[in-house]
N, C-alpha and C positions, 0 to 999 in steps of 0.2 A: 504493499499498501505506500503511494507516494505521501511524502510528509507533508504536515500540516493538511491530510485530508480529511480529518477526522474533526469533526466541527460540533458534533454533538454525540453525548453518551447517555444512554440508559442504563437507569439502575433498579435490580431486582434482589429483593431482602427478604433472607426467612423471616417469615410472619412472626414466629415465636422468640427470638433471638435476641434481648436485649442488647448484647455487646455487638451484633452486627449491624443493629439500628443506631448505636452511637458511631460505627466508623463510618457507614452510609453518610450520616450525616457532615464529619469531617472531609469525607471524598467528594461531597458536594461542594462544599466549600472550596477544595482544593482545585477542582476544576473550575471553577466561576473565576478563581483568580487568574487561570491561564486562559480566558475568554472562552471555556468550551461550554455550550448548554448543555443542561442536565435534564434529563426526561425520566419519568417515573414517579414513585409512590416519595421517595424522602428527596425534598426539595431544598431543604433548610437545613443549616446547621445546629438548629435549636430544636429540632425535632424531638419530640418526646415517644419515648417507647410506651405503646398501647398493647396491652395481652391479649385486648380482644380483636386486633387486624386480623384480616381475613387475607392480605394479601393485594395485589395490585387491581385495579380497577378495568371495567373493558374500556372506558373513555382512554385513559392511559396503557391498555394495551393496545390501541389503534394507533397513539401518538407514537410510540416505540415501534411498531412495525411499519408506519410513515417515515419517520424521519432519523431513524438511530443508525449511528456510522459505527458505533462499536457498543456493546452488551456488557456491564461488569455484574456478576451474580455474586451475592454474598450469604452462602449459606452452604448446603451441604449438597450431595448427589441428587437427591429429590427435586431440590431446588432449581438446579439445572436442568432435570428433566421437564420442570412444568415450564422453562425458559425456552424448551424446545418449540412446546405449542404456542407459547405467545409471539414467538417471531415469525410466525407462519412458514412462509415459502421465502423469506429472505433470508441469504446467506449473511448474516452479520457475524464478522467476529467477535465471539465471547472470553470474555476474562473470568476465569472462576477462581473465587478467594474462598479457602476453606475454612467455614464455621460451622460444620456438620461433624460426622462421625469418621468413616473410612474413607471419603474422598478421592475416589478413583479419577472423578471427573472433574472436582475443585481441586485444582495441582497447586496452587499458589498458597502458600502463607501470607498471611496477614503482614508480617514483616517486609514481604516480597513486594506487596502491594504498588506503592508511590513509585519505587524503581521502575518496577514493570511499566506502568503507565508512562514515566517518564522516555522508556524505550518505544513504547506502543505509539505514542505520539509523533515521534520523530519517523517511525513508517519501518521500525525496526523490530518484524516480528515474524514469526511464523505459527501456520494455523494447519492442527492436523483434522482433514476433513473427515468425518465420520458418517458412515451409512445411516440410512433411516427407512423406515419401513413406512409402506400407504397402506391402510388397512379397510377393507368392504365388508361391512356387515351384512348380509344378505338373508333374506326369506320369501320364499317363492321367487318372485319375478322382480320385486323390490329390494332395493338398497335403504335399509333403517337406518345405517349410521355408517357415517366415515372418519377415520382418525389417521394421526399418523406418530410411529415410536421409535424412540431412539434407544432403548433397551430392548425392549420386547413384549412379545405379544402373546397373552397367554389364555388359554381355556381351562377351567379348573371348577372343583365344586365350592359352594359358598357354604353348604351346610354340610350334616353328615349324610349320607345318601350312598347309593351302589356306586359300582364303579361306570365313568364314563366310557363310550365306545365312541372313536373319534375317527372316520375315514379320513386319509392324508392322500392327497396326491400334487404331483408336482409337473408341471406343464402338460396336464391332462392325462399322464401317466399315474396309475393307481400305484401308490407306494406300501401301504398297509392301513390294516384296521386296529388303531390301537387300544386295548382295553388299558383304562388306566383311571388315575385319579386326576387326570389332566394332560396340558400338552404346553411346552412351552415351545414358541419360535423366536428364537433370538440374533441379535447383530453380533458382531463382534465386540462392538461397547458393552453391550449387556450380557457378554458369554461371564462374567466375572461376579452377576448379580444372581439372579434366581436360577438361571440356568447352571452357575457352577454348584449352587446348594442341591440341587436335583441330580449330582454326578455328568454333568457336561463339560465338556472340555475350556481350556482357555483360549481363546482366538485371538492371532495379534490385532491391532485395530485396523491396519492396513488389508487386511485380507478380503479378497471379494467373495465371502462367505457367508452363510446364515446356516445357524445349527437348530435342528429339531429336537426336543429332548422331551422322554416321554416321563411324567409325573410319577414315580411309583407305579410302574408296569406291572399288570397282572400275568405277564408273561417276562421270566428274566431275562430272555434272549433279545426284547425289545431294547435297544441301545440308542444313544444319540447318534444323531445323522448328519453331517457335514453335506451342505449341498450348495452349489453356485446362488450369487445372492442375484443374478439376474432373472434365475425361474421363476414363475408365477408358483406359489403354494395355495391349495384350497385344504381347507379342512370342514369336515362337515359332522355334525350330532347327530347318530345312527340310533343310537337306542330312546327309549323313553324316560328321559333324565327332568328332575326337577332342582331347581339350585343351582344353575351352573351360570356361568360368568365368561364373558369376553372381558378383559382389561389389557388398558395400554399401558405401557411403563408403571404398572400397579397402580395408576393415579386416576384413570377412566375405565369406568364399568358399565357394561349392556348386559341387559339378561338375555340367555340364549335358549332357546325351545327345539324339541325335535327337528330334525332336516334343515335346521339353520346351517350357512356357510359363511365361512370367513375367507375372504381371499385377499391375499398377501402379495404385495410386489414391490421391489425397490424403488426408492422414492427418488425423484429426479433431482430432490433437496437435499444438500449436505449440512449436518451441524459443524461449525467452523470452531473449534476450540484454539484458543492461542495457547502455544505450548511454551515450558519453561524452558529456558536456554540452559540451563545446570542440571537438567534430570531427562532421563530417557524411560521409555514403558516399560523397562525391568527395575530401574530404580524404585518404580511406584510398586508392581507387583511385589518385591522385594520385603518393602515397607509394609503393604498394607495386608500381606499375606504370612508377614513373620518368616519368611523361609530364612532357614538357616539358625532357626533361635529355639 
């Protein structure tokens, strides 16, 4: 990005974190001193933390989608995932500052924030383009819901119930009828999330691949499958099941019924994370997964 091309910065802050909101106020003032327009919910250095705050409003989302040159996220990975929906089809660079737990996606520490922004405003930064998935929830000939996922698309039980039967196909070719507690379709970014907990592999972020992972399969030989990310994946509920949900990134949920279909394709839009210059993906894995400790 050319020097001085960033004229406005959007801020997304974890709603229930007082420390993150304090930093947001300080950051807003820092940006204004450099003649950078601030967009989003924190706009004043005197902003007070409100435990009842629900996050960013629809009006602020529209402003960010239209005018933001850089998005700064103060929170954890969940806040990053929600920001992927907020920016919509725009491929805005996103700087994640870790105020959460593990922080696979919010890779910058708070003490690195201002130095990183200094470099970014000079145009000195690299982005990691992460694959996202476009999702359609269909019933009969109708598309009931559309969405996009950065981490994963999951079909699973939301109540105690019998095993779900999910028929999976790839580019129209029958793959398998999975009998399990559910099924995860994960991007490389999401491979260290629910997919990892369910026994799926860790996939390097730049790989052109998607992982299909059954959750507690009835047949133990049903193992995770790695497929090309350009393939169209279709999933269909086959048995009569109640209390089954389709979830995107664990944050957006839709109720599913028998014979409902989920069609998943690689999105044309990527999620562009600003990368720390002093760390790489394996540094993150060793730190977060505590390898060798």
